C-alpha positions, -999 to +999 in steps of 0.1 A: +508-259-227+473-245-233+449-269-250+434-250-279+397-249-288+384-267-318+357-241-324+358-212-348+371-181-332+360-144-333+390-121-326+394-113-289+424-098-270+453-123-268+452-122-229+416-135-230+425-162-256+456-173-237+440-174-202+437-210-191+430-229-158+456-257-155+457-282-127+493-291-132+515-265-115+553-262-115+570-258-080+585-225-091+577-198-065+557-167-075+576-135-066+560-111-042+562-083-068+542-104-092+516-112-065+512-075-057+507-069-094+478-094-095+461-078-065+467-043-079+450-053-111+420-066-090+420-033-072+412-013-104+381-033-113+347-015-116+321-019-088+286-007-080+288+027-062+326+023-064+322+001-032+352-021-041+337-050-020+365-074-028+390-088-003+416-114-009+434-137+016+465-155+001+493-177+012+525-189-004+542-222+002+570-202+020+545-197+049+535-234+054+511-227+083+491-201+063+492-222+031+480-253+049+450-234+064+439-223+029+446-258+015+424-273+042+394-253+030+394-270-004+374-302-011+396-333-013+393-335-051+408-301-054+435-306-028+449-335-049+462-311-075+460-276-059+486-286-032+513-282-060+504-246-067+529-222-051+501-198-041+465-202-029+439-175-023+403-170-014+382-141-027+358-125-002+328-102-007+316-074+017+279-081+020+267-045+026+273-011+013+296+011+034+276+043+029+243+030+043+247-006+055+221-019+031+227-053+014+249-051-017+232-074-043+261-068-067+290-076-043+297-111-057+294-098-093+320-071-084+343-096-067+341-116-100+351-086-120+381-080-097+390-116-100+388-115-138+412-085-137+435-106-115+434-136-140+442-114-170+471-098-151+484-132-142+482-142-179+502-112-188+529-124-164+529-159-178+512-171-146+480-191-145+451-192-120+427-220-115+395-208-098+376-232-076+341-233-062+349-266-045+358-254-010+342-252+024+331-216+030+322-222+066+356-236+073+373-208+054+354-182+076+365-201+107+402-208+100+409-175+082+390-152+106+366-138+080+340-115+097+303-122+096+296-092+073+319-107+046+313-139+026+339-162+010+333-164-027+358-187-044+393-200-041+422-199-066+455-216-072+483-195-088+515-205-104+534-215-135+522-244-157+536-278-147+538-312-163+504-329-168+522-362-161+522-353-124+484-356-123+462-386-117+451-402-150+415-388-149+428-352-142+455-356-168+429-364-195+410-332-185+442-312-185+450-322-221+415-320-235+406-290-258+390-259-243+353-257-251+328-228-249+291-227-257+284-210-290+273-173-288+238-183-300+232-201-267+243-173-245+236-140-263+201-129-272+190-099-293+163-078-276+144-107-260+151-141-243+164-167-268+159-143-297+187-146-322 
């Protein structure tokens, strides 16, 4: 199930239109080959100076100890539903350029582009990813052994769509509500700030 938007649509690629961030996940495992496909898609993202500053740490439910470490980094409100996803991951950015050690101001942007590739590849495979900012980056660094010159960016839950009935009532309502986006007039300006 993918709640549809009520707004008028301009044609976009069907993977973009179909991509959705559910909270209800089925307990169906994600095959290793599919996971590799997601990370391969991320690997081909563009980046400043071709630095490729992204790193990903993932765990499946088959490795309970590793999975529980990742789950423990999420805020409690996200743990409630994310614990049902068969895969969890954290995206990480390398803070400095390899070639000269200077700060890479575009690292998080580039990790975002790699993650967007991952999400679209997931959509192609009938998987869904729900990205989360609600996690403890300090704890993630600690329990996952992330070095000081890297920074945790976001966490994601990966899997197949499950039954919204498994969610607490408030989350179920959000799950079933239509997808909404701001109109282009609010986010795109022609030649100058807020110029239409």
